[in-house]
N, C-alpha and C positions, 0 to 999 in steps of 0.2 A: 482533426482537420479544422482549419480556420478559413473563413470566407472573406475575400477582399473585393471591394467594388470601387472602381475608379470612374468618376463622372467627367466626361469631356464636354465642354460647351464653348460656344462662340460668344463670349461676354460682350454685351452692348456697352459702348463707351459711356461710362458715368451713370448707367441706369441700374441702380442697385435693386430696385424692386423686380424688374424684368429678369435680371440675372438670378436672383434668388428663387423666383417662380420656376425658372428652367431647371434648377437643381432639385427643387421639391418635386417636380413632375417626374424627372428621370429616377429619383430615389424611390418614389412611390411605385413606379413601374417595375422596380427591381426589388421590392420589399419582400417578395416570396423567398428570396435567397437567404441562406444563413449569413448574417452580416456581423462580422467581427471587426472590420475596419473599412471605412468609407473615406475616400479622398476627394477633395475638390482642387481645381487648378490654382495656380498662382494668379493673383489679381482677379479672383473669380467674381467679386461683386462690382468692380468698377472698370475692368480692363485697364488700359494704361492711363485712365483719367484719375489715378490715385492721388495725384497732387491736389486735386480739387475736393477730395472726399476722405480725408484722413479720419481714423477713428481715435477714440481715447486709448489710454494705456492698456486697458483691459479688453479692448476690441469693440467697445461700443455696442450698438444695437445689432450689428451684423454678426458678432460672435454670440451675442445673446440668442439670436435666431438660430445659429448653428447648434448651440447647447440644447435648445428646445427640440431640434431634429434628432439629436443623439438620444434624448429620452423617448421621444415618440417612436423611433424605430429600434430602440434598444441596441444601439451600435456605438462603437468608438469612432471618432471622426478626426481626420487631420484636415483642418479647415484651411486649405490652400494657403493663400496669403491675403492679408489686408495690410495697409500701411497704417501704422499707429503713431501717435505723438506721445513721447515720453520727455517731460520737461520741455526743453526747446529743441529736441531732435526728433527725427522721424526714422522709423525702422520698417522694413518689409518683413513681416512676421507671420509665421506659421503657427497655428494653435492646435495643440493636442487635447481632445476633449473626450472624456469617459462616457460610458453608457448612461450614467445618471446625470449628465449635463454639467460635470465639473471640469474646469480647465486644469489639466494636469501639468502642462508644460508649454512654454513659448520659445520658439527658435527664431532669432533675428538673423536674416540672411547675411552671411559673412562676405561672400564674393559677389560684389555688385557688378552689374554689366555697364562698363564705361568705355566700350570699344566700338569701332566702325560705326560711329554715330549714336551709340547708346550713351545715355547721360543719367543713368539711375543714381550714381553717386553724387550728382549736383544737388539732389534733394534728400535722399536717404543716407543715413549713416550706417556703416557696416557693423554687424554684430561681432562679438569677440569670444563666444562660448560655443563649444560643441555640446549638443543637447540630445539626450536619449529620454525615452518615456517608457515606463513600465505599465502597459495596458494589462487587462485581466487575462489575455491569452498569449502575449508575447512582448518581448522588448523591441522597441522600434527606435531606429536612428533617424533623426530629422535633418533634411537637407532641402535646398531650394534651387531650382533651375541652374544658374551658371556655376553653382558649386560643382556640378558634374565634371567641369574641366580641371578639377584639382583632385587628383587621386589620393593625396595624403589626407584629405578631409574624411574620405571613407575609410582609410586605414585607421584613423583615430576612432571612428565609430565602431569598427569591428573589434578593436581592442577593448571596447566596452561591452562586448558580447551581445550585439544586437542580432536579432533573428530576421529583421525586415528593415530595409531603408525605404522611407516614404519621400518621394521627390515630386512635389507640386511644381509645375513649370508654366511659363508662358514663352516657349521657344519660338521667337519671332524672327522672320527673315524678311529681306526686302521684297516688295510686291513683285518686282520683275523676276527675282529668283523663284518665287512661288509659282509664277506662271510658266517659267521656261526652264528651271533647274531643280524642281522639287525632288525628283528621283534621286539625284546625287546627294542632296541634303539629307533625305530620309536614310539613305544608306549609311551615311556618316553617323547620324543620330542613333539608329538602331545598333550599329557596331559599337559605338561608345557605351551605351547602356548595357549591352550584353557583356562587354569586357569588364565593366565595373562590377556587375553581379558575379561573374566568374572569378575574377581576381580575389574578391572578398568573401566568396562562398556565402552569399546572402540573397534572400528574396529582394527583388526590386519592384516597388510599386510606383509607376510613373504616370502622372495625371496632368495632361497638357491642355492648353487652349487650342482651338481650331478656327481658322477663318480670319476675316479682316479685322485687325485691331484699329488701324488708321489707313489712310490712303497709301502710306509709305511702307507699312509692315503688316505681315500676316502670320498667324500662328499655324504651325505645320500639322498639328494633331499628333497622330502616332502615340497615343497613350498605350501603356502596356504593363503587363505583369510578367516578371522574368524569374525563373528558378535559379537556384545557386549553381546550376550546371549550365547556365546560359540558354536554357530552353525558353522560348516565348510561349507562355501559357495562355495568354489572351492578349488581343490587340485590336484597337480601332484606329483606322487611318483617317478617314474623312468624316466630317459632320459632327453632329451633337449626339450623344448617347452615352453608353456605359459598357465597361468590360468587367467580367466577374471571373474569379478563379478561387478554388479551394486549394489550400496549400498545406503541406506537412512541416510543421515547426521542427519536429524531431529530426528531419533530414538535415537541417543546418547543424545541429549538434552532433549528429553522427559523422558528417563530413569533416568537421573540425577535429574530431578525435583522430581521424585518419591523416588529415593534413592540417597540423596546428599552425596555420599561417599567421594568426594574430600574435603568435609568440616568437616569430622569426623575422628579423629585420636584416 
């Protein structure tokens, strides 16, 4: 059995120290669990103020802090995302960190959100590589937020025989929709995530923002851990906190022997 923890927070706009303290507190409160993988949300350190606080190519002090947490709690970490500067470009990047505090992989978000008022691509450049990471307990496929709308992204990941897909997100909706149409949005969100897990026969670990990002947009929460059979193993809708589940990596391998979907197009 492997233990996964997803930490859901309402990141304060541009306040790195407060946001890191929130994660530290929640992680410490859950340190009694068997921790094989811990996820932080997209833009966990800055919320949508990332333009004002980019990190260096290797993630700067924020990823150094995450590496120290990995060592302290003896866990692998998917450090949500931070925006990093590489030469003259900026990337929205998720970092995979081992238990000994080593960065094993970086994934630059491929599908940037440039729709219905979103302007992520006016600042960030898209990545161009599918990324997996071999942790000490499983192979994990890396994805970020709006990637979820592109099924072939996940098809490419399962062809690399991943056991888990880690999806840090900042799934934001207009404030009016949050107040008056949240139930419908949540139904869509849950359906989409369960479908991706089921279609690809893989565990999905989804770690989202919750609450007010700006006056215009809010994060919906609904972080969850989903089985390869689309069962929701753990879920948190509102507020800040964490979800935890122990999963069976062998289940993925057994299912793929029965249904070799990665080999059938």
